[in-house]
N, C-alpha and C positions, 0 to 999 in steps of 0.2 A: 660492248658499246658504249660503257664509262669511258673508255680509253679514246673512242671516238669523238664523244661530247668533250673530253677535254682537250684534244689536239684540233681537232677540226669542227667542233660544234655542229649545230643542227644541220648543216649542208651536208657533212658527212654522214651522220645519221641517216639522213634522208635516203641520200645515195648507197647505202648499207640495205636499208628496208626494200629499196626499189629493187637491187639486185636479188635479194632472198626472196622477194614474191615474184622475181622475172615479169617486172611491170613497171608501175610508176608511183611515186610516194611525193606527197606535198603537205605545205601547210596552209590551210584556208583561213579567212578570218568568217565571221557569220554570214556574211552576206554572198559569200562563196568566191570572195576575190584570192586569187593564188598569191602567197606572200613568198615562198618558196619552194622548189620543187625539184626532183631529181629523175631520171628515168633509167632503168636497169640495161637497158640494150638501147642502141641508136635506133633501130627499127621500130620501136614502141611509139605508138602515135599521142604524142603528146596533148594535142591540143585535143583531141577527141576524150582522152582521159581526164582533162583538166575540167572539161564541161560536164562531164558526168561527177567529179569530184564536188562541182560547184552546186549541181542541181541536190546531189545527197548531202552536203552541208548546210543548204537552205531546209529541206525536210528534215535533218536534225535540229535546227534551231526550230521551227513553227512546232516540232513534236514534243519539244522540251525533254528529249531522251538523252540517256547517258550512252549511246551507242545507236548506230544505223549502218545498215546494207542496203545497196542498191544493184539489181540484177539488170545487165543491158547488153545486147550483141556480144554474149560469149564472154564477158567480162564481168567482174564482183568487184564493188567497191565499198570498202569498209571506212568508218569515220568513226573519229573518238576525239570528245573534246582534251585539249592537252591535260588541263589541271583535275579533269574527271568529274567538273560539273559543266553543266548545259547552260551556260551563262553566256550573252551576248558577247563579252568583252574577250572571251577566250578563245583562242585559234583553234582549230581542229586539225586533227591528222587523218590523212586520208589515202588510203592506199588502194590502187587499181591492179587486179591481177586476172590472167586468165582463168577461166573454169577448165577443169576443178583447180579449187586454190592449193596451194602446195601445203604438204601437210605441216601443221603446228604455227600455220601464219597467225591465228589470232593469239595463241601465246606469245609468240614474239613480240606482237603489238603491245601486247599488255606489259610485257618486260621493257619494252622501249619508252613507254610514257614518262617514267621518272628521269631518266637521263635526258630526254629530247625535253620535258617541261625545265628542267633545270638550265639547259644550254639556252634554250631560247627566251628566258628570263634573264640570262647573263647579258645575251646579246641585245635583249631590249633594254636593258639599263645602261648597256653602251652605248647605243644610238643616242638615249637621251641625253647622255653626259656628253657626247660630241656635239648635241644641238645645243646644249648649255653652253659650252668652251665657244662655240660658234658665234653663239648670240652675246656674250661675254666679249669675247675679240673683235665683232663689229661694235659693240658700244663703246669700247674705247678707243676704235679708230674714229668713232663718229664724234668722239669729245676732242681727239687730237685735231680732227678737222674745221671744228667750231673754234679750237685755240689759234689754227694757222691762218682762221680767217677773222680773228678779231672778236669772236662773238663770245665774251666772257661770261656772260649772266647763263645764256643758255646752256654753256658747257659746265659751268657748274651745278646748273639743274640736272643734267643727265648725269654729270660724274656723282651726283650725291645717291643713286641707286648702287654705286659700285663703291670699291675701297682701291686704294686711299683717297682721303680728301686731297684735292689738288693743292700743292704746294705753291707759295710764291714769297720770295723770287724763286727761281730754277736755274738749273744748269741741264742742258739738252744734250743727251749721248745719242750717238747713232754707232751701232754695234753691228758688225759684218762678220758673219758665222760662214763657217764651213758648209758644203751640202748637207742638208738633213740634220743638222743641229740646232735649227731655231729654237725649237720647243725646249730643248735639253738646256741652251743657254739662258731662254727666259727662266727656266726654275731655278738655273744658278743665280741670276739676277735678282728675284724675289727673295732667295733666302740669304745671299749677301746684303739687302737693304733691309732686311726685316720687314718686308712689306711696305715700305713707306714710298716706293718710287712706282710712277706709273709707267707700265711696260706694254708696249703696243707693238704688234707685227706690222712692220712697213707695208703698205697695200701696193706698193709699187715696185720693191726691191724685194724679191723673194729671199735673200739672204740677210736681210736687215731688221735688226729691233731697235725700235727707238725709244729711248728711258727719257721721262721727264722726272729729274730729281730735285729734292730740295738742294738750295744753290749751299747750304751748311747744315746738313742733316745730323740728328742726333747720333750718340753711339749707339750700336746695336750689339746688345749682348748674344755671343755665340751660345748655341744650344751646347749642354753640359757643360757651363765653365769655361768654355773656350775662350777663344782670343778675341775680343771685341772687336767689330768690324767698325773702322772710322768714317770719316766723309768722302775718302776717296774712293767711290764705288766703282767708276769706270779704269782705275788703276787696277782694281781688287780683280773685276771680271777679266781683264787682260790677262793676270797673272794666274786664276784660275783655269781659265778655260783655254787648251792649246790651239792655235790657228786663228783663233778669234782678232780682228783689228778693231780699234774702239778711238772715237773721233769725239771731243767734248768742246762744248760751248762755252764762251765765258758767262757770268752770273748776269741771267737778263731778268726784267719783270716778266710775270705769266703773258701779260698782254703781248709780251714780243717774242711768242715761243717760235714763230716763223723764222724770226732773224736768229734764233739760237740753233734751230734746224740747220738752218742754211751754214752757220758756222761750223756746228758739229760734223756737217758732209764735208766741208773744205778741211777741218782738222784729219778727218777720216783719209782723204787722199793724201797727206802729209805721213800719216802713220804707218801706212802698207809698206813706206820705204826704211822705216825704223827697226830696230831689233827688238825693242821692247812691245811693238806692236799699238802704240798706245800714243796720243797727241792731243794736246789743248789747243785751242783757237789763239793765235797771237793777238793781243791787243790791237785793236784798229777800229776807227769811228765807221759808221756806216754813212754813204753819202747823205741819206733821207735827214741825219741828223746835224748837217752842217750847212743845207740849203737855205734857211731861216724863212721869215714870213713871203720875202718874194719866191721860193721855191713852193710854199704852200698855195699860194696863187696860181702859180703856173699848173700845178698838178690838179688843181681844182678845175681851171680852164680846160687842159687837156681831156681829162674824163668827163665833164659835163656831159656831152651828148649820150655817153654810155651809162653814167649813172640817173639821167632822166629818161631813158629809153621805157615806152610803156608798150608792152606786147599786144598784138592785135588780139590774140586768143588766150584764153585764162590757163589754157595747157601749155601754152608757150613759155620758156626762161624768162624771167624778167630781170632788171638790171641787176640787183643782187646776184643772182645767180651766174650771169654773164660776166660781170666783175669776178667772179670765184673761179670762174671757167678758164678767164684770161689769167688769173694769177697761177692756177696750177698748171697751167700750159708753159708759162715762162718758166715756171721753176722744173717743170719735169718733160718738158716738150712731148714726144707722142705718148710717154707713160702716165700721160694726164688722164686716158681712159681709165686706167686701171684705180688711179686716184679719186676719180668722180665716179667710178661704176657707170661710165656711157659708152656706146658704141663709138668707133672710130669715125664714123658716119655723122653721128651726131656732135662729135667734137668738131669735125671739120666745117659743118654748117654753122654752128655757133661763132667759130673764128671768123668766118667769111662776113656774118652779120656785124662782128664787133669791129672788122676792119672798115667796114662799109659805114658804119656809126661814126667812127674816129675820123675817117678819111686817109688811114695808115695802111703802109704796106707790112702786114705781119710776118713776110717772109725775110726783112731786111733787119740784120743786128740792129740798125741804127734806131729804129722804129720799136724795136722790143726793147732796147735799151732804156728808151725813153718811158715806155709804158712802166717797166719794171720800176723805174725811179719813182714816178707818180704814184703806183700802188703803194710802195714803201711810204712816201710821204703820208699818204692818206691815211696809213695804218699807224703813224706816228701822232700820238695825240699831245705832245708837248709842244708841238709848234704852231706859231702863232696863225690863226686862220685870216682870210680876206674879212675885211671891216673892221679889225681890230688894229691898234696902231703898230706901225712898222710896215704897212702896206703901202703899194705906190701912191703917190699923190692923185695919179689921174685915174686910180682905181681899176686901171687895165693890168691885165696878166702880162710877164716877160716872155721872152721866147726862151727856151732850153739855153741856148749860147750865151744868154744873159744870166741866167742862173751860173752856168758853168765859169764865168767869168769872175764870182762872187770869191772873195777872200779865201771864207771858209773853205769852198770846193777845191780852189788853187791848193791851198795846204793838203786838203785830204789826196787831191792827185800826185802832188808832190811824194808825199808820204809812198803810195801805191807803185809809183814808177822808179821809186829810188831803190825798191827791193831787187828790181833789175840788174842794179850795177854790177855785181858779181857776176853774173852772167855772161856779160860780154855784148857786143853790138848786135849780134846775131838774133839774141833773145827779142830786141824790140823789134827787128825785122821779122822775125817768124811770127811773131804776136800781131803787128800789124797788117800782115800779110793774111794771116789768119781771119780776122775781123773782116777784112776788106772782102775777102771771100765767102762770106756769111757763115764763118764758122764751119767751112764745107772743106773736109781732108783732102779729096781728091783734087778741087782746084787750086788751095794752097800748095800742095805738093807740086803741081804744074807750074804754078807760079815762080816757085821756089827752086825749080829745076832738081827737085829730090825726089824719091819715091814717098809713095804714102805710109809704109812703115818707119821709113827715115822722118816722115813730118810727124807721126804720132809719137815715135820717140823724143823729139825734140819738145813738143809740148807736155808729155809726161815728166821730163826733166825740169819742165818749167813749173810744173806744178809743185814739184818740192822747193823750189827756189821762192814761189809766190806763198806757200803753204796754203793755196786755194785749188779747187778741184777745177778743171778746164776741160776736160773731154767728155766727164760724165753729168749729167745734171742732177742738182742745182749747179750751174757754172759761173764761174767768175767772168765770163765775157761781158757782161753787161757793165761792171764795175770797171774793166781793161777799156771798153770802148768809151765809158763817161771820162776816166782818167788821161786817155790819149786825147781825147776831142779838148779839154780842158787844156792841156798841156799846148796843143795846136794853137787855140785861141790867144795864149798868153806870147806864144813867141810870135804869132802874126804870119806865120808860113803858110803855104797850101794846106787845103782840107785832106788830110792824108789818112781819114778815118773812113770815108766813103759816108759822111753825114749828110751831105748837100745842105740846104736850107729848110727844108720841110719840117722839121723837128724844133 
């Protein structure tokens, strides 16, 4: 019995008792609810035995007895509290056996009480530990979600119940683990950082860990006088964990965690092709930082119908929840259901409402790129808002094309497209075709006259050239669309982006 308790726990002990009794064995709470059960043979009437056991358990509780037996229909049910005390909180062992009872059954049950009690106590503690771990994981995920949506004050409040304190400024790191290694890699990351890094299990990608690290962490002394761990936690993890891949952002403010995550995700796409399995995001400005006050006015005007929306019913999502849904969908596409913990039909209904409010077609990359830029601008607190010096004299918001003609955006677009020069002319043709086909591989391959795997290989090679993720979300498709559109406006040539005039 002690061997069974160590190797199989209470389920194996119950199965052994049921076989010895040639009947049924189970654990029940004081109200008679079956917690675990096993039958000695497949022919044994389990439902009937469970009903008799529940009746016997309730009688044991009402009589405050140390043991009880119940005879019915040729069977005898024996019940005993696990810990030997008739308390409400103690589960009871119930064994149902046909009469006459097998010889020595009562002695066997008495001998089984101690290992069964220990096994059940250990399993109860393990269940509680898992609930605590799940609660902590969900809490950290909630803090990350608040950071990604710019709700810093609430994030700090929630994080106050957990450790460590949220750093500022930060680097965001995305670690891609092999299958089933995520918990072990999380432990390695915690040990390597001395507990100073926020470690979150990505709710979207099951193999990803998201680390929010101090931009310049203190040296952490290794245990037992080992070598101290320095600031390059990301590189340390890549060296310590075989087969993991690590992408790291630039130094960003805590309020720009969403930007840091996108940068780390793009760096991860590059790191997959490097022998060291590690890459840091190359220095490159975000388009939201170069649009100026005119861009801020345009973003406010574009998003105004959404931000002013008032739901008809109190249980319906409001403007902030719809904006968060839009941001999540633009970042993660269909995986937003996992990020937001909502059903796919709920996501589809919200996106339909958002499209109607804004008058945009969310299936078009052009409109997606405009909305992603507008949301990024809204999340950039340093931009001049409408009503301040720098806005248009007439107070009206310009169009997206006017914003893209601005000198800051033109310089940004040139930097983006210059990266394609080493890849040759087919690189631009492939990307423009892909964007014109709404980032659909099948349509892209057909228009280019190549196979779908061939189109995927081209885009995968371009990920390394651009140091950006294209095929997996968050994708650089929106930045590329904006860069191509800005270049076309300057060149004065035909519209090759599929933008039309609506944006």
